[in-house]
Residue, then its C-alpha position, 0 to 999 in steps of 0.5 A: x426658449x434657450x439662447x445660443x451665443x458665439x463670438x468669432x473674429x474674422x481676419x479679412x473679407x475671405x474669412x467673413x465670406x467663408x464663415x457665411x458659407x458655413x452658416x448658409x450650407x445647413x440653412x433650411x426653408x423658413x430661416x431668417x438671418x438678421x445682420x446688424x452693424x455699421x456701414x462697411x462692416x462686412x454685412x454684404x460680404x457675409x451675405x455673399x457667403x451665406x448665399x454661396x452656401x445656399x447654391x447662389x454664385x457670389x457674383x449674383x449677390x449685391x447689396x440692394x440698398x436702392x432696390x430694398x430687396x434682391x431675390x436670388x434662387x439657389x436651393x431656396x428662394x433667398x430674399x436679401x433685404x437692405x433696410x439702410x434707408x428706413x428709420x424704424x419698424x413702422x417704416x418697415x411695415x410701410x415697405x411690406x416687410x411682413x409680406x417678405x417674411x411670409x414669402x421667406x417661410x418657403x425660403x430664406x430671408x437675409x436682412x441687413x440693418x435688421x436692428x431697425x425691425x427686430x420687433x417684427x422678426x420671428x423669435x426663431x432667427x439668427x442675429x449676427x452683430x458685426x463690430x469693426x476691430x481694424x480695417x481687416x478684422x471683424x468681431x461677429x457676435x452670433x445669437x439664436x433662440x431655439x434649436x434650428x440655429x443653436x445647432x448651427x452655431x454650436x457646429x461652428x464652435x467645434x468645426 
């Protein structure tokens, strides 16, 4: 399966949110978006944009760190998981990540701290890795296997 990669720099929360929205608009049911990066790097900001692209007002979107998962209804059911409080894939199984992924087949799963459960995620996924370059500047490394997300990433290069 071919892999598509793209590196982008955002300059501020608005740009990070807008990038998320551009990615969220063409998403189809069954999409899994894996977000990786340190605390405060922009994962939840990006998620607000993804959700806006899926028809969910940004004021409804909050980090589910203490609830583990928030559900939103837009064009599809969106499951927003935050795995900050788990240690590894085994703990992910304990909290029912496979059940959430099964439910996401008819919706979209957005997973913060996804590096902890990457082996459990489907191969057909988009991974977004965040690096903090300065207080307002972020480098986002997007990668995807397969056609579904490859098309979205290639659209960002030329859009």
